SEROGU-557755 format. One record per residue (C-alpha): chain; residue in three letters; y, z, x. Coordinates in steps of 0.1 Angstrom, whole numbers, padded with zeros to 4 digits. Last residue first. Example, Ala and Ser with C-alpha at 12.3 -4.5 7.8 and 13.67 -1.06 7.14 Angstrom:
<pavexs>
+-------+------+-------+-------+-------+
: kette : rest :    c2 :    c3 :    c1 :
+-------+------+-------+-------+-------+
:     A :  SER : -0011 :  0071 :  0137 :
:     A :  ALA : -0045 :  0078 :  0123 :
+-------+------+-------+-------+-------+
</pavexs>
This chain:
<pavexs>
+-------+------+-------+-------+-------+
: kette : rest :    c2 :    c3 :    c1 :
+-------+------+-------+-------+-------+
:     A :  PRO :  0223 : -0077 : -0158 :
:     A :  ARG :  0247 : -0065 : -0131 :
:     A :  SER :  0243 : -0082 : -0097 :
:     A :  GLU :  0227 : -0074 : -0065 :
:     A :  GLY :  0234 : -0083 : -0029 :
:     A :  ALA :  0253 : -0052 : -0021 :
:     A :  PRO :  0244 : -0023 : -0045 :
:     A :  VAL :  0262 : -0022 : -0077 :
:     A :  MET :  0297 : -0007 : -0084 :
:     A :  THR :  0314 :  0014 : -0111 :
:     A :  GLN :  0286 :  0035 : -0122 :
:     A :  ARG :  0296 :  0063 : -0147 :
:     A :  VAL :  0281 :  0098 : -0140 :
:     A :  VAL :  0287 :  0124 : -0167 :
:     A :  GLY :  0304 :  0157 : -0156 :
:     A :  ASP :  0323 :  0162 : -0188 :
:     A :  ALA :  0356 :  0151 : -0172 :
:     A :  ASP :  0341 :  0119 : -0159 :
:     A :  ILE :  0323 :  0113 : -0129 :
:     A :  ALA :  0327 :  0079 : -0109 :
:     A :  VAL :  0300 :  0059 : -0090 :
:     A :  GLU :  0296 :  0043 : -0057 :
:     A :  VAL :  0260 :  0030 : -0052 :
:     A :  PRO :  0241 :  0040 : -0021 :
:     A :  SER :  0205 :  0026 : -0013 :
:     A :  VAL :  0187 :  0055 :  0004 :
:     A :  GLU :  0165 :  0063 :  0034 :
:     A :  THR :  0153 :  0098 :  0031 :
:     A :  GLY :  0164 :  0120 :  0062 :
:     A :  ASP :  0169 :  0152 :  0043 :
:     A :  SER :  0153 :  0150 :  0011 :
:     A :  ILE :  0155 :  0126 : -0019 :
:     A :  LYS :  0143 :  0122 : -0054 :
:     A :  GLN :  0166 :  0149 : -0069 :
:     A :  PHE :  0195 :  0134 : -0052 :
:     A :  GLY :  0195 :  0105 : -0077 :
:     A :  ASP :  0231 :  0111 : -0086 :
:     A :  VAL :  0260 :  0129 : -0069 :
:     A :  ILE :  0255 :  0120 : -0033 :
:     A :  LEU :  0287 :  0126 : -0014 :
:     A :  ARG :  0299 :  0097 :  0008 :
:     A :  GLU :  0321 :  0110 :  0037 :
:     A :  GLY :  0357 :  0100 :  0038 :
:     A :  ASP :  0372 :  0134 :  0044 :
:     A :  ALA :  0347 :  0160 :  0057 :
:     A :  ILE :  0319 :  0182 :  0046 :
:     A :  GLY :  0305 :  0217 :  0055 :
:     A :  ASP :  0336 :  0238 :  0048 :
:     A :  VAL :  0363 :  0245 :  0022 :
:     A :  VAL :  0345 :  0237 : -0010 :
:     A :  ILE :  0359 :  0244 : -0044 :
:     A :  TRP :  0330 :  0238 : -0069 :
:     A :  ASP :  0336 :  0213 : -0097 :
:     A :  ASN :  0328 :  0213 : -0134 :
:     A :  GLY :  0361 :  0232 : -0145 :
:     A :  VAL :  0376 :  0245 : -0113 :
:     A :  SER :  0352 :  0266 : -0092 :
:     A :  GLY :  0352 :  0293 : -0066 :
:     A :  ILE :  0351 :  0299 : -0028 :
:     A :  THR :  0325 :  0274 : -0018 :
:     A :  THR :  0310 :  0270 :  0017 :
:     A :  ILE :  0287 :  0240 :  0023 :
:     A :  THR :  0253 :  0235 :  0039 :
:     A :  ARG :  0247 :  0199 :  0044 :
:     A :  ARG :  0217 :  0176 :  0041 :
:     A :  GLU :  0218 :  0141 :  0052 :
:     A :  ALA :  0204 :  0111 :  0032 :
:     A :  LYS :  0200 :  0080 :  0052 :
:     A :  GLY :  0221 :  0048 :  0053 :
:     A :  ASP :  0226 :  0048 :  0091 :
:     A :  ALA :  0262 :  0062 :  0088 :
:     A :  SER :  0248 :  0091 :  0067 :
:     A :  VAL :  0251 :  0094 :  0029 :
:     A :  VAL :  0258 :  0128 :  0020 :
:     A :  TYR :  0235 :  0155 :  0004 :
:     A :  VAL :  0246 :  0190 : -0009 :
:     A :  ILE :  0234 :  0226 : -0004 :
:     A :  ALA :  0250 :  0259 : -0015 :
:     A :  GLU :  0234 :  0289 :  0003 :
:     A :  GLY :  0213 :  0312 : -0018 :
:     A :  THR :  0187 :  0321 :  0008 :
:     A :  ALA :  0160 :  0298 : -0009 :
:     A :  SER :  0185 :  0270 : -0009 :
:     A :  ARG :  0208 :  0264 : -0039 :
:     A :  THR :  0218 :  0230 : -0052 :
:     A :  ALA :  0251 :  0210 : -0054 :
:     A :  ALA :  0257 :  0175 : -0068 :
:     A :  ARG :  0258 :  0187 : -0104 :
:     A :  GLN :  0284 :  0212 : -0097 :
:     A :  PRO :  0308 :  0182 : -0087 :
:     A :  VAL :  0325 :  0188 : -0053 :
:     A :  LEU :  0362 :  0195 : -0052 :
:     A :  PHE :  0372 :  0195 : -0017 :
:     A :  ALA :  0397 :  0219 :  0001 :
:     A :  ASN :  0426 :  0212 :  0026 :
:     A :  PRO :  0449 :  0238 :  0011 :
:     A :  THR :  0439 :  0262 : -0015 :
:     A :  GLU :  0468 :  0268 : -0038 :
:     A :  GLY :  0488 :  0295 : -0057 :
:     A :  LEU :  0476 :  0322 : -0079 :
:     A :  ASP :  0490 :  0307 : -0112 :
:     A :  VAL :  0480 :  0333 : -0139 :
:     A :  SER :  0463 :  0318 : -0170 :
:     A :  ALA :  0465 :  0342 : -0200 :
:     A :  ARG :  0443 :  0347 : -0230 :
:     A :  VAL :  0459 :  0363 : -0259 :
:     A :  PHE :  0453 :  0393 : -0283 :
:     A :  MET :  0482 :  0402 : -0305 :
:     A :  GLY :  0493 :  0438 : -0308 :
:     A :  PRO :  0529 :  0433 : -0307 :
:     A :  LEU :  0541 :  0399 : -0320 :
:     A :  LEU :  0544 :  0366 : -0301 :
:     A :  VAL :  0556 :  0338 : -0323 :
:     A :  THR :  0589 :  0356 : -0324 :
:     A :  GLY :  0608 :  0321 : -0323 :
:     A :  PRO :  0628 :  0331 : -0292 :
:     A :  ASN :  0600 :  0347 : -0274 :
:     A :  PRO :  0606 :  0344 : -0236 :
:     A :  PHE :  0577 :  0359 : -0217 :
:     A :  THR :  0573 :  0388 : -0192 :
:     A :  ALA :  0539 :  0395 : -0175 :
:     A :  ARG :  0524 :  0429 : -0168 :
:     A :  ILE :  0492 :  0434 : -0148 :
:     A :  ALA :  0469 :  0465 : -0153 :
:     A :  PHE :  0442 :  0476 : -0131 :
:     A :  THR :  0403 :  0476 : -0135 :
:     A :  GLY :  0374 :  0497 : -0122 :
:     A :  THR :  0365 :  0507 : -0159 :
:     A :  THR :  0363 :  0545 : -0158 :
:     A :  GLU :  0383 :  0555 : -0126 :
:     A :  SER :  0411 :  0530 : -0136 :
:     A :  ILE :  0428 :  0515 : -0105 :
:     A :  VAL :  0463 :  0527 : -0098 :
:     A :  ILE :  0490 :  0505 : -0082 :
:     A :  ASP :  0499 :  0487 : -0116 :
:     A :  ALA :  0510 :  0452 : -0114 :
:     A :  LEU :  0545 :  0440 : -0120 :
:     A :  LYS :  0565 :  0411 : -0136 :
:     A :  LEU :  0544 :  0380 : -0135 :
:     A :  VAL :  0563 :  0352 : -0150 :
:     A :  GLY :  0561 :  0334 : -0184 :
:     A :  PRO :  0558 :  0299 : -0196 :
:     A :  GLU :  0570 :  0291 : -0233 :
:     A :  SER :  0549 :  0269 : -0254 :
:     A :  TYR :  0521 :  0290 : -0262 :
:     A :  PRO :  0488 :  0271 : -0261 :
:     A :  ARG :  0469 :  0269 : -0294 :
:     A :  GLY :  0433 :  0284 : -0295 :
:     A :  ASN :  0439 :  0303 : -0327 :
:     A :  GLU :  0442 :  0336 : -0308 :
:     A :  LEU :  0470 :  0322 : -0286 :
:     A :  THR :  0466 :  0306 : -0251 :
:     A :  LEU :  0492 :  0318 : -0226 :
:     A :  THR :  0507 :  0305 : -0194 :
:     A :  VAL :  0517 :  0326 : -0164 :
:     A :  ALA :  0538 :  0316 : -0135 :
:     A :  PRO :  0536 :  0338 : -0102 :
:     A :  ALA :  0568 :  0352 : -0090 :
:     A :  ALA :  0583 :  0332 : -0061 :
:     A :  GLY :  0572 :  0344 : -0026 :
:     A :  GLY :  0574 :  0315 : -0003 :
:     A :  GLY :  0578 :  0277 : -0009 :
:     A :  PRO :  0540 :  0268 : -0014 :
:     A :  ARG :  0519 :  0296 : -0025 :
:     A :  GLY :  0489 :  0306 : -0008 :
:     A :  LEU :  0451 :  0307 : -0008 :
:     A :  LEU :  0426 :  0299 :  0019 :
:     A :  GLY :  0446 :  0313 :  0048 :
:     A :  ALA :  0420 :  0339 :  0056 :
:     A :  GLU :  0446 :  0368 :  0046 :
:     A :  VAL :  0451 :  0351 :  0012 :
:     A :  LEU :  0414 :  0345 :  0005 :
:     A :  ASP :  0407 :  0381 :  0013 :
:     A :  ARG :  0435 :  0393 : -0010 :
:     A :  ILE :  0421 :  0373 : -0038 :
:     A :  ARG :  0387 :  0388 : -0033 :
:     A :  LEU :  0402 :  0424 : -0032 :
:     A :  LEU :  0420 :  0417 : -0065 :
:     A :  ASN :  0387 :  0403 : -0080 :
:     A :  ALA :  0369 :  0434 : -0071 :
:     A :  SER :  0396 :  0457 : -0086 :
:     A :  SER :  0391 :  0439 : -0119 :
:     A :  ASP :  0418 :  0424 : -0140 :
:     A :  VAL :  0438 :  0433 : -0173 :
:     A :  LEU :  0469 :  0418 : -0187 :
:     A :  ASP :  0499 :  0433 : -0205 :
:     A :  VAL :  0519 :  0407 : -0223 :
:     A :  TYR :  0556 :  0416 : -0225 :
:     A :  ILE :  0585 :  0404 : -0246 :
:     A :  PRO :  0619 :  0387 : -0242 :
:     A :  ASP :  0626 :  0386 : -0270 :
:     A :  LEU :  0606 :  0413 : -0290 :
:     A :  GLN :  0627 :  0443 : -0287 :
:     A :  ARG :  0612 :  0469 : -0310 :
:     A :  ILE :  0632 :  0492 : -0333 :
:     A :  THR :  0613 :  0522 : -0351 :
:     A :  VAL :  0625 :  0541 : -0382 :
:     A :  LEU :  0632 :  0575 : -0394 :
:     A :  PRO :  0610 :  0588 : -0366 :
:     A :  ASN :  0585 :  0616 : -0374 :
:     A :  ALA :  0586 :  0648 : -0353 :
:     A :  GLN :  0620 :  0659 : -0363 :
:     A :  ASN :  0648 :  0660 : -0335 :
:     A :  ALA :  0674 :  0673 : -0359 :
:     A :  THR :  0663 :  0673 : -0396 :
:     A :  VAL :  0663 :  0649 : -0424 :
:     A :  LEU :  0667 :  0655 : -0460 :
:     A :  ALA :  0662 :  0625 : -0483 :
:     A :  GLY :  0689 :  0614 : -0507 :
:     A :  VAL :  0688 :  0577 : -0497 :
:     A :  SER :  0652 :  0568 : -0485 :
:     A :  VAL :  0630 :  0578 : -0456 :
:     A :  THR :  0603 :  0562 : -0435 :
:     A :  SER :  0624 :  0530 : -0430 :
:     A :  VAL :  0603 :  0498 : -0422 :
:     A :  GLY :  0609 :  0483 : -0388 :
:     A :  VAL :  0639 :  0471 : -0370 :
:     A :  ILE :  0638 :  0439 : -0349 :
:     A :  GLY :  0657 :  0443 : -0316 :
:     A :  ALA :  0690 :  0455 : -0301 :
:     A :  ILE :  0688 :  0490 : -0285 :
:     A :  PRO :  0701 :  0526 : -0295 :
:     A :  ALA :  0708 :  0516 : -0332 :
:     A :  ARG :  0731 :  0540 : -0348 :
:     A :  ILE :  0730 :  0573 : -0369 :
:     A :  THR :  0763 :  0583 : -0384 :
:     A :  ALA :  0761 :  0621 : -0387 :
:     A :  ASN :  0758 :  0621 : -0350 :
:     A :  ASP :  0795 :  0614 : -0347 :
:     A :  LEU :  0803 :  0645 : -0368 :
:     A :  ASN :  0779 :  0665 : -0345 :
:     A :  ILE :  0795 :  0651 : -0315 :
:     A :  GLN :  0831 :  0659 : -0327 :
:     A :  ALA :  0820 :  0695 : -0336 :
:     A :  THR :  0805 :  0699 : -0299 :
:     A :  ALA :  0839 :  0685 : -0284 :
:     A :  LEU :  0858 :  0711 : -0305 :
:     A :  ASP :  0835 :  0739 : -0293 :
:     A :  ALA :  0842 :  0728 : -0258 :
:     A :  GLU :  0879 :  0729 : -0265 :
:     A :  THR :  0876 :  0764 : -0278 :
:     A :  GLY :  0859 :  0775 : -0246 :
:     A :  LYS :  0886 :  0758 : -0223 :
:     A :  GLN :  0914 :  0776 : -0245 :
:     A :  ASP :  0895 :  0809 : -0240 :
:     A :  ALA :  0894 :  0804 : -0202 :
:     A :  GLU :  0931 :  0797 : -0202 :
:     A :  ALA :  0938 :  0827 : -0221 :
:     A :  GLN :  0918 :  0849 : -0198 :
:     A :  LEU :  0934 :  0834 : -0167 :
:     A :  LEU :  0969 :  0842 : -0183 :
:     A :  THR :  0958 :  0878 : -0191 :
:     A :  ALA :  0945 :  0882 : -0155 :
:     A :  ARG :  0978 :  0869 : -0140 :
:     A :  ALA :  0998 :  0894 : -0163 :
:     A :  ASP :  0976 :  0923 : -0152 :
:     A :  ASP :  0981 :  0913 : -0116 :
:     A :  LEU :  1019 :  0911 : -0121 :
:     A :  THR :  1019 :  0948 : -0136 :
:     A :  SER :  0998 :  0958 : -0106 :
:     A :  GLN :  1022 :  0946 : -0082 :
:     A :  SER :  1049 :  0969 : -0097 :
:     A :  VAL :  1080 :  0957 : -0118 :
:     A :  ALA :  1116 :  0953 : -0108 :
:     A :  ASN :  1109 :  0945 : -0071 :
:     A :  ASN :  1132 :  0914 : -0073 :
:     A :  ALA :  1100 :  0891 : -0067 :
:     A :  ALA :  1080 :  0913 : -0092 :
:     A :  LEU :  1106 :  0904 : -0119 :
:     A :  GLN :  1103 :  0867 : -0113 :
:     A :  GLU :  1064 :  0870 : -0113 :
:     A :  THR :  1066 :  0891 : -0146 :
:     A :  ARG :  1087 :  0862 : -0163 :
:     A :  ASP :  1063 :  0835 : -0151 :
:     A :  TYR :  1033 :  0856 : -0163 :
:     A :  ALA :  1046 :  0862 : -0197 :
:     A :  LEU :  1054 :  0824 : -0200 :
:     A :  GLN :  1019 :  0815 : -0190 :
:     A :  ALA :  1005 :  0841 : -0215 :
:     A :  ALA :  1025 :  0826 : -0242 :
:     A :  ALA :  1013 :  0791 : -0234 :
:     A :  ALA :  0976 :  0803 : -0232 :
:     A :  GLY :  0980 :  0819 : -0266 :
:     A :  ALA :  0994 :  0788 : -0281 :
:     A :  GLU :  0966 :  0766 : -0267 :
:     A :  ALA :  0941 :  0789 : -0281 :
:     A :  ARG :  0956 :  0788 : -0315 :
:     A :  LYS :  0956 :  0750 : -0313 :
:     A :  VAL :  0920 :  0750 : -0301 :
:     A :  VAL :  0909 :  0772 : -0331 :
:     A :  ALA :  0926 :  0749 : -0354 :
:     A :  THR :  0907 :  0720 : -0340 :
:     A :  ALA :  0874 :  0738 : -0343 :
:     A :  ALA :  0881 :  0745 : -0379 :
:     A :  ALA :  0889 :  0709 : -0386 :
:     A :  LEU :  0858 :  0697 : -0367 :
:     A :  ALA :  0836 :  0723 : -0387 :
:     A :  ALA :  0851 :  0708 : -0418 :
:     A :  GLN :  0844 :  0673 : -0408 :
:     A :  PHE :  0808 :  0683 : -0399 :
:     A :  ARG :  0804 :  0701 : -0435 :
:     A :  ARG :  0814 :  0668 : -0451 :
:     A :  ASP :  0792 :  0644 : -0431 :
:     A :  ASP :  0764 :  0636 : -0456 :
:     A :  LEU :  0743 :  0613 : -0434 :
:     A :  ARG :  0749 :  0577 : -0428 :
:     A :  TYR :  0718 :  0556 : -0415 :
:     A :  LEU :  0714 :  0526 : -0393 :
:     A :  VAL :  0748 :  0517 : -0382 :
:     A :  ASP :  0746 :  0488 : -0356 :
:     A :  ASP :  0753 :  0504 : -0321 :
:     A :  GLU :  0729 :  0478 : -0304 :
:     A :  GLU :  0722 :  0448 : -0326 :
:     A :  VAL :  0698 :  0448 : -0355 :
:     A :  ARG :  0673 :  0421 : -0362 :
:     A :  ARG :  0655 :  0421 : -0395 :
:     A :  THR :  0623 :  0439 : -0407 :
:     A :  GLU :  0643 :  0463 : -0429 :
:     A :  ARG :  0678 :  0454 : -0439 :
:     A :  PHE :  0704 :  0479 : -0425 :
:     A :  PRO :  0730 :  0498 : -0446 :
:     A :  ILE :  0710 :  0530 : -0454 :
:     A :  GLU :  0735 :  0554 : -0470 :
:     A :  ARG :  0738 :  0591 : -0480 :
:     A :  VAL :  0708 :  0606 : -0461 :
:     A :  ILE :  0711 :  0644 : -0465 :
:     A :  GLY :  0717 :  0663 : -0433 :
:     A :  ASP :  0704 :  0681 : -0401 :
:     A :  VAL :  0717 :  0667 : -0367 :
:     A :  GLN :  0704 :  0645 : -0339 :
:     A :  PRO :  0683 :  0623 : -0361 :
:     A :  ARG :  0654 :  0603 : -0349 :
:     A :  VAL :  0651 :  0566 : -0339 :
:     A :  GLU :  0620 :  0557 : -0322 :
:     A :  ALA :  0631 :  0529 : -0297 :
:     A :  THR :  0607 :  0505 : -0283 :
:     A :  ALA :  0613 :  0479 : -0255 :
:     A :  TYR :  0598 :  0447 : -0242 :
:     A :  PRO :  0573 :  0451 : -0270 :
:     A :  VAL :  0535 :  0447 : -0263 :
:     A :  VAL :  0513 :  0416 : -0265 :
:     A :  ARG :  0477 :  0421 : -0253 :
:     A :  GLY :  0459 :  0404 : -0224 :
:     A :  ALA :  0427 :  0387 : -0213 :
:     A :  LEU :  0427 :  0370 : -0179 :
:     A :  ASP :  0421 :  0337 : -0165 :
:     A :  ALA :  0430 :  0335 : -0127 :
:     A :  PHE :  0444 :  0303 : -0114 :
:     A :  ARG :  0440 :  0282 : -0082 :
:     A :  PRO :  0456 :  0247 : -0077 :
:     A :  VAL :  0437 :  0228 : -0052 :
:     A :  SER :  0455 :  0212 : -0022 :
:     A :  GLY :  0437 :  0181 : -0010 :
:     A :  SER :  0404 :  0168 :  0005 :
:     A :  GLU :  0389 :  0133 : -0002 :
:     A :  LEU :  0352 :  0128 : -0006 :
:     A :  VAL :  0340 :  0093 : -0016 :
:     A :  VAL :  0316 :  0095 : -0045 :
:     A :  TYR :  0279 :  0087 : -0046 :
:     A :  GLY :  0251 :  0074 : -0067 :
:     A :  VAL :  0217 :  0071 : -0052 :
:     A :  GLU :  0191 :  0042 : -0051 :
:     A :  VAL :  0159 :  0053 : -0030 :
:     A :  PRO :  0153 :  0028 : -0002 :
:     A :  GLY :  0121 :  0010 : -0003 :
:     A :  ALA :  0084 :  0026 : -0006 :
:     A :  ALA :  0061 :  0016 :  0021 :
:     A :  GLY :  0034 : -0009 :  0015 :
:     A :  MET :  0000 :  0000 :  0001 :
+-------+------+-------+-------+-------+
</pavexs>
């Protein structure tokens, strides 16, 4: 029986380049800022001028309490200040006269000291009454409850006529700032170490320096979110129970598409791996020791086995950083019939996005049927 002819195989030409790297993480939407509004004074709610679930601006009036007793307290404190001012003025005049008499030796030094003590006491009384006046003014101002931040105001927990107390446990209403908005992501500490190792080895970097990594979102319905975000910060503590750490990204949210509590999927731009190859996963096998193996077409038309180094995957491709070179012909079809040194008849092919081989050429000397 004659020797079998060359085995027909399909190949693609290898070409290195920079491969973008991304990390896909689960996330949850949280408000950019949250303010729970509580009263600073006791009182009866007289008016609620805001509209629930609508936007309010900082310092907008949310509640007006019955402020009559605060106005009365302010008036009384004002009168006390006036009386204290009059007492301080009289003490100052008495001290000035006593000082002149003491200069002419008409009164004793002890009389002058008594006048000075009386003046200092009157001035101290005046300062005390002024502080009471300021407190009365603050209480009156606090009878009008204003928005501490701009944002979307929730549903009021009280109605007109309700009695509220200072610093009560339940907030009157909650304001949430939703534009911009945060998305809290979670990643494992093992993945963090892997990324650091790649950066230190020069296999992962960001062109142009240290710009904040970009983040894109996929919503719960599978639709991509139109506004890109940026990585804001990462927690410096690893959870002792889950081995994960938190990452926070910031997104513009002008249409209020992102709402607190939503679950999303985020893709974080880690940078690029330079001088890497994208090798179809169908072309690689594993040796008994777990090494990734591929075959290339040698210069003399034979299958040549190569051990490659992979650092991850993109879609249906392995990211390869060692073991192959530019211009080599990687066997992607028919390699099941070959081994190292098998004579082959190479045919250039293309692989579509689904990993299916499409023949683009035929072996030399043959024609398509």
